[in-house]
TORVODREN-555391 format. One record per residue (C-alpha): residue number from 1; residue in one letter; x, y, z. Coordinates in steps of 0.25 Angstrom, whole numbers. Example, Ala and Ser with C-alpha at 12.3 -4.5 7.8 and 13.67 -1.06 7.14 Angstrom:
<rs>
<r k="1" r="A" east="49" north="-18" up="31"/>
<r k="2" r="S" east="55" north="-4" up="29"/>
</rs>
This chain:
<rs>
<r k="1" r="M" east="-106" north="102" up="-60"/>
<r k="2" r="K" east="-96" north="111" up="-66"/>
<r k="3" r="N" east="-81" north="107" up="-66"/>
<r k="4" r="R" east="-84" north="95" up="-58"/>
<r k="5" r="Q" east="-71" north="87" up="-56"/>
<r k="6" r="F" east="-72" north="73" up="-52"/>
<r k="7" r="S" east="-62" north="66" up="-42"/>
<r k="8" r="I" east="-55" north="53" up="-45"/>
<r k="9" r="A" east="-62" north="48" up="-33"/>
<r k="10" r="E" east="-76" north="51" up="-39"/>
<r k="11" r="I" east="-72" north="45" up="-52"/>
<r k="12" r="R" east="-67" north="32" up="-44"/>
<r k="13" r="N" east="-81" north="32" up="-37"/>
<r k="14" r="A" east="-87" north="33" up="-51"/>
<r k="15" r="I" east="-79" north="21" up="-56"/>
<r k="16" r="A" east="-83" north="13" up="-43"/>
<r k="17" r="A" east="-98" north="16" up="-46"/>
<r k="18" r="G" east="-96" north="11" up="-60"/>
<r k="19" r="V" east="-99" north="25" up="-67"/>
<r k="20" r="I" east="-86" north="24" up="-74"/>
<r k="21" r="S" east="-76" north="13" up="-76"/>
<r k="22" r="E" east="-62" north="12" up="-71"/>
<r k="23" r="E" east="-57" north="10" up="-86"/>
<r k="24" r="S" east="-64" north="23" up="-90"/>
<r k="25" r="F" east="-58" north="31" up="-78"/>
<r k="26" r="A" east="-44" north="25" up="-82"/>
<r k="27" r="R" east="-46" north="30" up="-96"/>
<r k="28" r="L" east="-51" north="44" up="-92"/>
<r k="29" r="E" east="-39" north="45" up="-82"/>
<r k="30" r="S" east="-29" north="40" up="-92"/>
<r k="31" r="F" east="-35" north="51" up="-102"/>
<r k="32" r="L" east="-34" north="62" up="-92"/>
<r k="33" r="I" east="-20" north="58" up="-88"/>
<r k="34" r="A" east="-16" north="58" up="-103"/>
<r k="35" r="Q" east="-22" north="72" up="-105"/>
<r k="36" r="S" east="-16" north="78" up="-92"/>
<r k="37" r="H" east="-3" north="87" up="-94"/>
<r k="38" r="E" east="2" north="84" up="-80"/>
<r k="39" r="A" east="9" north="71" up="-76"/>
<r k="40" r="A" east="-2" north="62" up="-70"/>
<r k="41" r="E" east="-1" north="56" up="-56"/>
<r k="42" r="T" east="1" north="42" up="-58"/>
<r k="43" r="E" east="2" north="37" up="-43"/>
<r k="44" r="K" east="-12" north="39" up="-38"/>
<r k="45" r="F" east="-19" north="32" up="-27"/>
<r k="46" r="T" east="-32" north="34" up="-19"/>
<r k="47" r="L" east="-32" north="31" up="-5"/>
<r k="48" r="F" east="-44" north="39" up="-1"/>
<r k="49" r="R" east="-53" north="48" up="-9"/>
<r k="50" r="G" east="-58" north="58" up="1"/>
<r k="51" r="M" east="-62" north="59" up="16"/>
<r k="52" r="N" east="-73" north="50" up="14"/>
<r k="53" r="D" east="-63" north="38" up="12"/>
<r k="54" r="I" east="-56" north="42" up="24"/>
<r k="55" r="F" east="-69" north="43" up="32"/>
<r k="56" r="I" east="-73" north="29" up="28"/>
<r k="57" r="A" east="-59" north="23" up="31"/>
<r k="58" r="L" east="-60" north="29" up="45"/>
<r k="59" r="G" east="-73" north="22" up="47"/>
<r k="60" r="V" east="-68" north="9" up="42"/>
<r k="61" r="V" east="-56" north="10" up="52"/>
<r k="62" r="A" east="-65" north="14" up="63"/>
<r k="63" r="L" east="-74" north="2" up="60"/>
<r k="64" r="S" east="-62" north="-8" up="59"/>
<r k="65" r="I" east="-56" north="-3" up="72"/>
<r k="66" r="G" east="-69" north="-6" up="79"/>
<r k="67" r="W" east="-70" north="-19" up="72"/>
<r k="68" r="F" east="-56" north="-24" up="77"/>
<r k="69" r="I" east="-59" north="-19" up="91"/>
<r k="70" r="L" east="-72" north="-27" up="91"/>
<r k="71" r="W" east="-66" north="-39" up="85"/>
<r k="72" r="G" east="-56" north="-39" up="96"/>
<r k="73" r="M" east="-67" north="-38" up="107"/>
<r k="74" r="L" east="-73" north="-51" up="101"/>
<r k="75" r="T" east="-61" north="-60" up="103"/>
<r k="76" r="A" east="-68" north="-69" up="114"/>
<r k="77" r="S" east="-81" north="-69" up="107"/>
<r k="78" r="P" east="-86" north="-78" up="95"/>
<r k="79" r="A" east="-89" north="-65" up="88"/>
<r k="80" r="F" east="-74" north="-64" up="86"/>
<r k="81" r="W" east="-75" north="-74" up="74"/>
<r k="82" r="V" east="-88" north="-68" up="68"/>
<r k="83" r="A" east="-85" north="-53" up="69"/>
<r k="84" r="P" east="-74" north="-53" up="59"/>
<r k="85" r="L" east="-83" north="-60" up="49"/>
<r k="86" r="V" east="-93" north="-49" up="51"/>
<r k="87" r="A" east="-82" north="-38" up="50"/>
<r k="88" r="I" east="-76" north="-44" up="37"/>
<r k="89" r="A" east="-89" north="-44" up="31"/>
<r k="90" r="G" east="-91" north="-29" up="35"/>
<r k="91" r="Y" east="-78" north="-25" up="30"/>
<r k="92" r="V" east="-81" north="-32" up="16"/>
<r k="93" r="V" east="-94" north="-24" up="15"/>
<r k="94" r="L" east="-86" north="-11" up="18"/>
<r k="95" r="A" east="-75" north="-15" up="8"/>
<r k="96" r="E" east="-86" north="-18" up="-3"/>
<r k="97" r="Y" east="-92" north="-4" up="-1"/>
<r k="98" r="I" east="-80" north="4" up="2"/>
<r k="99" r="A" east="-69" north="-3" up="-6"/>
<r k="100" r="G" east="-78" north="-9" up="-17"/>
<r k="101" r="K" east="-88" north="3" up="-19"/>
<r k="102" r="L" east="-82" north="15" up="-14"/>
<r k="103" r="K" east="-67" north="12" up="-18"/>
<r k="104" r="A" east="-62" north="19" up="-5"/>
<r k="105" r="A" east="-48" north="15" up="-3"/>
<r k="106" r="L" east="-45" north="20" up="11"/>
<r k="107" r="P" east="-57" north="14" up="17"/>
<r k="108" r="S" east="-55" north="2" up="10"/>
<r k="109" r="I" east="-41" north="1" up="15"/>
<r k="110" r="A" east="-47" north="1" up="29"/>
<r k="111" r="I" east="-57" north="-9" up="26"/>
<r k="112" r="M" east="-46" north="-18" up="19"/>
<r k="113" r="A" east="-37" north="-17" up="32"/>
<r k="114" r="S" east="-48" north="-20" up="42"/>
<r k="115" r="L" east="-54" north="-31" up="34"/>
<r k="116" r="G" east="-41" north="-38" up="31"/>
<r k="117" r="V" east="-37" north="-37" up="46"/>
<r k="118" r="T" east="-50" north="-43" up="50"/>
<r k="119" r="I" east="-48" north="-55" up="41"/>
<r k="120" r="M" east="-34" north="-57" up="45"/>
<r k="121" r="L" east="-36" north="-56" up="60"/>
<r k="122" r="Y" east="-48" north="-66" up="58"/>
<r k="123" r="A" east="-40" north="-76" up="51"/>
<r k="124" r="V" east="-29" north="-75" up="61"/>
<r k="125" r="A" east="-40" north="-77" up="72"/>
<r k="126" r="I" east="-45" north="-89" up="66"/>
<r k="127" r="Y" east="-31" north="-95" up="64"/>
<r k="128" r="M" east="-28" north="-92" up="79"/>
<r k="129" r="S" east="-41" north="-98" up="84"/>
<r k="130" r="L" east="-37" north="-111" up="76"/>
<r k="131" r="T" east="-23" north="-112" up="82"/>
<r k="132" r="S" east="-24" north="-106" up="96"/>
<r k="133" r="T" east="-32" north="-107" up="108"/>
<r k="134" r="P" east="-44" north="-97" up="109"/>
<r k="135" r="D" east="-38" north="-90" up="121"/>
<r k="136" r="Q" east="-27" north="-85" up="113"/>
<r k="137" r="M" east="-35" north="-75" up="106"/>
<r k="138" r="S" east="-40" north="-64" up="115"/>
<r k="139" r="G" east="-40" north="-53" up="105"/>
<r k="140" r="L" east="-37" north="-48" up="91"/>
<r k="141" r="D" east="-23" north="-45" up="96"/>
<r k="142" r="D" east="-21" north="-60" up="99"/>
<r k="143" r="V" east="-25" north="-63" up="84"/>
<r k="144" r="V" east="-15" north="-53" up="79"/>
<r k="145" r="D" east="-4" north="-58" up="88"/>
<r k="146" r="F" east="-7" north="-73" up="84"/>
<r k="147" r="G" east="-6" north="-68" up="69"/>
<r k="148" r="K" east="8" north="-62" up="71"/>
<r k="149" r="R" east="14" north="-74" up="78"/>
<r k="150" r="S" east="9" north="-85" up="68"/>
<r k="151" r="I" east="17" north="-85" up="55"/>
<r k="152" r="N" east="6" north="-94" up="48"/>
<r k="153" r="V" east="-5" north="-83" up="52"/>
<r k="154" r="L" east="4" north="-72" up="46"/>
<r k="155" r="V" east="4" north="-79" up="33"/>
<r k="156" r="V" east="-11" north="-82" up="33"/>
<r k="157" r="V" east="-14" north="-67" up="37"/>
<r k="158" r="S" east="-4" north="-62" up="26"/>
<r k="159" r="V" east="-10" north="-70" up="15"/>
<r k="160" r="I" east="-25" north="-67" up="20"/>
<r k="161" r="S" east="-21" north="-52" up="20"/>
<r k="162" r="F" east="-14" north="-52" up="7"/>
<r k="163" r="A" east="-26" north="-60" up="0"/>
<r k="164" r="F" east="-36" north="-50" up="7"/>
<r k="165" r="Q" east="-29" north="-38" up="1"/>
<r k="166" r="V" east="-28" north="-44" up="-13"/>
<r k="167" r="G" east="-43" north="-48" up="-12"/>
<r k="168" r="F" east="-47" north="-34" up="-7"/>
<r k="169" r="F" east="-40" north="-27" up="-19"/>
<r k="170" r="L" east="-46" north="-37" up="-29"/>
<r k="171" r="R" east="-60" north="-34" up="-23"/>
<r k="172" r="Y" east="-59" north="-19" up="-22"/>
<r k="173" r="R" east="-47" north="-15" up="-30"/>
<r k="174" r="L" east="-41" north="-5" up="-20"/>
<r k="175" r="P" east="-27" north="-1" up="-24"/>
<r k="176" r="V" east="-23" north="1" up="-10"/>
<r k="177" r="S" east="-25" north="-14" up="-7"/>
<r k="178" r="F" east="-12" north="-16" up="-15"/>
<r k="179" r="A" east="-4" north="-9" up="-3"/>
<r k="180" r="L" east="-9" north="-20" up="6"/>
<r k="181" r="I" east="-7" north="-31" up="-4"/>
<r k="182" r="A" east="7" north="-27" up="-5"/>
<r k="183" r="A" east="8" north="-28" up="10"/>
<r k="184" r="G" east="1" north="-41" up="10"/>
<r k="185" r="I" east="12" north="-47" up="0"/>
<r k="186" r="L" east="23" north="-44" up="10"/>
<r k="187" r="G" east="14" north="-50" up="21"/>
<r k="188" r="V" east="12" north="-63" up="14"/>
<r k="189" r="L" east="27" north="-64" up="10"/>
<r k="190" r="W" east="32" north="-61" up="23"/>
<r k="191" r="S" east="22" north="-70" up="31"/>
<r k="192" r="A" east="25" north="-82" up="21"/>
<r k="193" r="L" east="40" north="-80" up="22"/>
<r k="194" r="T" east="39" north="-79" up="37"/>
<r k="195" r="A" east="31" north="-92" up="38"/>
<r k="196" r="A" east="41" north="-99" up="29"/>
<r k="197" r="V" east="54" north="-94" up="34"/>
<r k="198" r="G" east="51" north="-90" up="48"/>
<r k="199" r="P" east="54" north="-77" up="56"/>
<r k="200" r="A" east="68" north="-77" up="51"/>
<r k="201" r="I" east="62" north="-71" up="38"/>
<r k="202" r="S" east="60" north="-57" up="45"/>
<r k="203" r="S" east="74" north="-53" up="43"/>
<r k="204" r="Y" east="71" north="-53" up="28"/>
<r k="205" r="L" east="58" north="-45" up="29"/>
<r k="206" r="H" east="64" north="-33" up="22"/>
<r k="207" r="Y" east="68" north="-41" up="10"/>
<r k="208" r="L" east="54" north="-46" up="9"/>
<r k="209" r="I" east="49" north="-32" up="10"/>
<r k="210" r="T" east="58" north="-27" up="-1"/>
<r k="211" r="A" east="54" north="-39" up="-10"/>
<r k="212" r="T" east="39" north="-36" up="-8"/>
<r k="213" r="G" east="41" north="-21" up="-10"/>
<r k="214" r="L" east="48" north="-24" up="-23"/>
<r k="215" r="L" east="37" north="-33" up="-27"/>
<r k="216" r="L" east="26" north="-23" up="-24"/>
<r k="217" r="L" east="34" north="-12" up="-32"/>
<r k="218" r="G" east="36" north="-22" up="-44"/>
<r k="219" r="L" east="21" north="-25" up="-43"/>
<r k="220" r="G" east="18" north="-10" up="-43"/>
<r k="221" r="V" east="27" north="-7" up="-55"/>
<r k="222" r="F" east="20" north="-19" up="-62"/>
<r k="223" r="I" east="6" north="-13" up="-59"/>
<r k="224" r="D" east="10" north="1" up="-64"/>
<r k="225" r="S" east="16" north="-4" up="-77"/>
<r k="226" r="R" east="2" north="-10" up="-80"/>
<r k="227" r="D" east="-4" north="4" up="-80"/>
<r k="228" r="P" east="7" north="15" up="-82"/>
<r k="229" r="D" east="-3" north="26" up="-82"/>
<r k="230" r="R" east="-9" north="22" up="-69"/>
<r k="231" r="I" east="-23" north="24" up="-73"/>
<r k="232" r="N" east="-29" north="12" up="-66"/>
<r k="233" r="G" east="-31" north="7" up="-52"/>
<r k="234" r="W" east="-18" north="-2" up="-52"/>
<r k="235" r="A" east="-9" north="10" up="-52"/>
<r k="236" r="E" east="-14" north="13" up="-38"/>
<r k="237" r="C" east="-12" north="-2" up="-34"/>
<r k="238" r="A" east="2" north="-1" up="-38"/>
<r k="239" r="F" east="3" north="12" up="-30"/>
<r k="240" r="W" east="1" north="4" up="-17"/>
<r k="241" r="L" east="11" north="-6" up="-22"/>
<r k="242" r="Y" east="22" north="5" up="-23"/>
<r k="243" r="V" east="18" north="11" up="-9"/>
<r k="244" r="M" east="20" north="-3" up="-3"/>
<r k="245" r="G" east="32" north="-8" up="-11"/>
<r k="246" r="A" east="41" north="4" up="-11"/>
<r k="247" r="P" east="42" north="6" up="4"/>
<r k="248" r="M" east="43" north="-9" up="7"/>
<r k="249" r="T" east="55" north="-10" up="-3"/>
<r k="250" r="I" east="63" north="2" up="1"/>
<r k="251" r="H" east="60" north="1" up="16"/>
<r k="252" r="S" east="64" north="-14" up="16"/>
<r k="253" r="V" east="77" north="-11" up="8"/>
<r k="254" r="A" east="80" north="0" up="19"/>
<r k="255" r="I" east="78" north="-10" up="30"/>
<r k="256" r="A" east="87" north="-21" up="23"/>
<r k="257" r="F" east="99" north="-11" up="21"/>
<r k="258" r="D" east="97" north="-2" up="34"/>
<r k="259" r="A" east="93" north="10" up="24"/>
<r k="260" r="S" east="108" north="10" up="20"/>
<r k="261" r="P" east="110" north="22" up="10"/>
<r k="262" r="W" east="117" north="14" up="1"/>
<r k="263" r="V" east="105" north="5" up="-1"/>
<r k="264" r="M" east="94" north="16" up="1"/>
<r k="265" r="V" east="99" north="26" up="-9"/>
<r k="266" r="P" east="98" north="17" up="-21"/>
<r k="267" r="V" east="85" north="12" up="-16"/>
<r k="268" r="I" east="79" north="26" up="-15"/>
<r k="269" r="V" east="85" north="30" up="-29"/>
<r k="270" r="L" east="78" north="17" up="-35"/>
<r k="271" r="A" east="65" north="20" up="-27"/>
<r k="272" r="M" east="65" north="34" up="-33"/>
<r k="273" r="L" east="68" north="30" up="-47"/>
<r k="274" r="F" east="57" north="18" up="-46"/>
<r k="275" r="S" east="47" north="28" up="-41"/>
<r k="276" r="L" east="49" north="38" up="-53"/>
<r k="277" r="I" east="49" north="27" up="-63"/>
<r k="278" r="V" east="36" north="20" up="-59"/>
<r k="279" r="D" east="30" north="33" up="-55"/>
<r k="280" r="R" east="27" north="29" up="-40"/>
<r k="281" r="R" east="31" north="37" up="-28"/>
<r k="282" r="S" east="30" north="27" up="-17"/>
<r k="283" r="P" east="45" north="21" up="-19"/>
<r k="284" r="I" east="50" north="35" up="-19"/>
<r k="285" r="I" east="43" north="39" up="-6"/>
<r k="286" r="S" east="48" north="26" up="1"/>
<r k="287" r="A" east="62" north="30" up="-4"/>
<r k="288" r="L" east="61" north="44" up="1"/>
<r k="289" r="I" east="59" north="39" up="15"/>
<r k="290" r="Y" east="73" north="33" up="15"/>
<r k="291" r="V" east="79" north="45" up="8"/>
<r k="292" r="G" east="74" north="52" up="21"/>
<r k="293" r="Y" east="81" north="42" up="29"/>
<r k="294" r="L" east="94" north="42" up="22"/>
<r k="295" r="L" east="94" north="57" up="23"/>
<r k="296" r="Q" east="92" north="57" up="38"/>
<r k="297" r="S" east="103" north="47" up="40"/>
<r k="298" r="G" east="112" north="55" up="31"/>
<r k="299" r="F" east="109" north="68" up="39"/>
<r k="300" r="E" east="111" north="61" up="52"/>
<r k="301" r="G" east="124" north="57" up="48"/>
<r k="302" r="V" east="129" north="71" up="47"/>
<r k="303" r="S" east="124" north="76" up="60"/>
<r k="304" r="I" east="113" north="85" up="55"/>
<r k="305" r="D" east="103" north="90" up="66"/>
<r k="306" r="P" east="91" north="80" up="66"/>
<r k="307" r="S" east="81" north="91" up="63"/>
<r k="308" r="I" east="89" north="96" up="51"/>
<r k="309" r="T" east="90" north="81" up="46"/>
<r k="310" r="I" east="75" north="80" up="46"/>
<r k="311" r="V" east="73" north="93" up="39"/>
<r k="312" r="L" east="83" north="89" up="28"/>
<r k="313" r="V" east="77" north="75" up="26"/>
<r k="314" r="C" east="63" north="82" up="25"/>
<r k="315" r="F" east="68" north="92" up="15"/>
<r k="316" r="I" east="75" north="82" up="7"/>
<r k="317" r="I" east="64" north="72" up="6"/>
<r k="318" r="G" east="53" north="83" up="4"/>
<r k="319" r="G" east="62" north="88" up="-7"/>
<r k="320" r="L" east="63" north="75" up="-14"/>
<r k="321" r="V" east="48" north="72" up="-12"/>
<r k="322" r="M" east="45" north="85" up="-18"/>
<r k="323" r="A" east="55" north="84" up="-30"/>
<r k="324" r="F" east="49" north="70" up="-33"/>
<r k="325" r="G" east="35" north="75" up="-32"/>
<r k="326" r="V" east="37" north="87" up="-41"/>
<r k="327" r="G" east="47" north="80" up="-51"/>
<r k="328" r="W" east="41" north="66" up="-51"/>
<r k="329" r="Q" east="37" north="66" up="-66"/>
<r k="330" r="K" east="49" north="73" up="-71"/>
<r k="331" r="A" east="58" north="64" up="-64"/>
<r k="332" r="R" east="50" north="52" up="-70"/>
<r k="333" r="Q" east="52" north="58" up="-84"/>
<r k="334" r="T" east="67" north="60" up="-82"/>
<r k="335" r="I" east="69" north="45" up="-77"/>
<r k="336" r="L" east="60" north="39" up="-87"/>
<r k="337" r="A" east="63" north="47" up="-99"/>
<r k="338" r="P" east="74" north="38" up="-105"/>
<r k="339" r="F" east="65" north="26" up="-104"/>
<r k="340" r="E" east="53" north="32" up="-111"/>
<r k="341" r="T" east="55" north="23" up="-124"/>
<r k="342" r="H" east="57" north="10" up="-116"/>
<r k="343" r="A" east="45" north="0" up="-116"/>
<r k="344" r="W" east="44" north="-1" up="-100"/>
<r k="345" r="R" east="42" north="14" up="-99"/>
<r k="346" r="R" east="27" north="12" up="-103"/>
<r k="347" r="Y" east="25" north="4" up="-90"/>
<r k="348" r="L" east="28" north="16" up="-82"/>
<r k="349" r="P" east="19" north="29" up="-80"/>
<r k="350" r="P" east="21" north="40" up="-89"/>
<r k="351" r="S" east="31" north="51" up="-85"/>
</rs>
């Protein structure tokens, strides 16, 4: 087996099988990074390891579609109340093997989503059967509509969903769960405020989204500060917090101020600086969307042909993305160089 090179996925499988420990792998990765003469990639995440993960995920999706169609057909039958329990047990068995043993992220997401939706719809159906007449439920669509109309149900479903995502993460330690946990935080806060204040709270939704986005970004920074070299699994958890928190924050600010250039330009600059400082690209990607929007608005104001406007916006955005991609480490070094001796610098990834 000359010059055999092992992939990260193969090493991860060895860890899952107990051949080597997570701590040993972390020490090995840290050593190899230290020996490398090139800047290490610190923003890593694994959504799928190959076509087999995609293949399994498609199988889970197909099974789930069939399950929900079948469940809808059983509405008028006593089996409607038994079938979900069987399905939940089946999903748990699948999760134990695919998420627990194989550690396959993409198929696990499909299982997590299907299992979570089944549990939430079943809870709503039980609540509906206790508070409504039986003839009001002729299909799963009626269950969904009932859940949307009832504030109390929204609160219960939001709490169940959030607890489910947290439990799924604690059981299987899949970093991508953090993306849904982040969305669950917003759902719980929004449903609770709607129940307490009423529909009038909808006019303040963008403020809540902004606050939640900032909370997620702050949590991401905190997790990153515990492992600046990003050699353990928590770094990937933080990645998903940035992925959710950055667009929530920037987009809600844009809605609140009608994407005014006087507001968005400082926000974009801050997002770019923040991205470079914490060595995370999600905030800067969200900011570039509004760079394109502002450029398009500016070109339209000077009566440029729409086709030329699109070309110019694409060229400018593409150039910015390429410049940041190629000069990322150099830009970080320039920004952080004056602060190398400060105590807080040790909480950031090396530049």
